[in-house]
C-alpha positions in Angstrom: 10.5 1.1 -12.5 10.4 1.4 -8.6 13.2 1.0 -6.5 12.6 -1.9 -3.8 13.8 -1.7 -0.5 14.1 -4.4 2.4 13.6 -2.8 6.0 14.9 -3.9 9.0 12.8 -7.4 10.2 10.9 -8.2 6.7 13.2 -11.5 6.8 12.0 -12.7 10.4 10.2 -15.5 8.7 11.2 -15.4 5.5 14.2 -17.0 6.4 12.6 -19.9 8.0 10.6 -20.6 4.4 11.7 -23.5 2.3 14.3 -22.4 -0.1 11.8 -23.1 -3.4 9.1 -20.9 -1.5 11.8 -18.1 -0.9 12.8 -18.3 -4.5 9.2 -17.5 -5.4 8.9 -14.9 -3.2 12.2 -13.1 -4.3 11.1 -13.4 -7.9 7.6 -12.0 -6.7 10.0 -9.0 -5.3 11.6 -8.4 -8.6 8.3 -8.2 -10.5 7.1 -5.5 -8.2 9.7 -3.1 -9.4 8.0 -3.3 -12.6 4.4 -2.9 -11.7 2.7 -0.8 -9.5 0.9 -1.4 -6.2 -2.6 -2.6 -6.3 -4.1 -4.0 -3.8 -4.5 -2.1 -0.4 -3.9 -3.9 3.1 -6.6 -1.8 4.9 -8.4 1.1 4.8 -6.3 3.6 6.3 -2.9 2.1 7.3 -1.0 2.5 4.1 0.2 -1.0 3.6 0.4 -3.2 0.6 -0.2 -6.3 0.1 1.1 -8.7 -3.3 0.5 -12.4 -2.9 2.8 -15.3 -3.9 0.8 -18.4 -3.5 -0.5 -18.5 0.6 2.5 -16.1 1.3 2.0 -12.4 1.7 4.4 -9.8 0.8 3.3 -6.4 2.8 5.2 -3.1 1.5 4.7 0.7 1.4 4.3 2.9 -1.7 6.1 5.7 -2.5 4.3 6.8 -6.0 6.3 10.3 -6.3 9.5 8.7 -5.1 8.8 5.5 -7.5 10.1 3.5 -4.2 8.6 0.2 -2.4 9.5 -0.6 1.2 9.1 -4.2 2.0 7.8 -4.4 5.8 6.7 -8.1 6.0 7.2 -11.6 4.1 5.5 -14.7 5.5 2.5 -16.9 5.4 -1.0 -15.8 5.2 -1.5 -16.7 9.0 1.5 -14.7 10.4 0.3 -11.9 7.8 -3.0 -11.8 9.7 -0.8 -11.2 13.2 1.3 -8.6 11.8 -2.0 -6.6 10.8 -3.3 -7.0 14.1 -0.1 -5.8 15.6 -0.8 -2.4 13.3 
């Protein structure tokens, strides 16, 4: 089982989303505790991404420590902007 930590600023866009969408995203974050990371964001960046409909959860996975650190949650469009800043 993984521990999931929400990093400072992760909710910049999340807090503006509709409550039903927030609920779906929070359920996915809970599911992330059970599953290993699968999809890399971009080669060489070290981030992983989980999809929740048109929304994305970006996190770093530490297999040795069995932890995941969430850095961004938002729409696909905002996610692409976030990637561009990296």
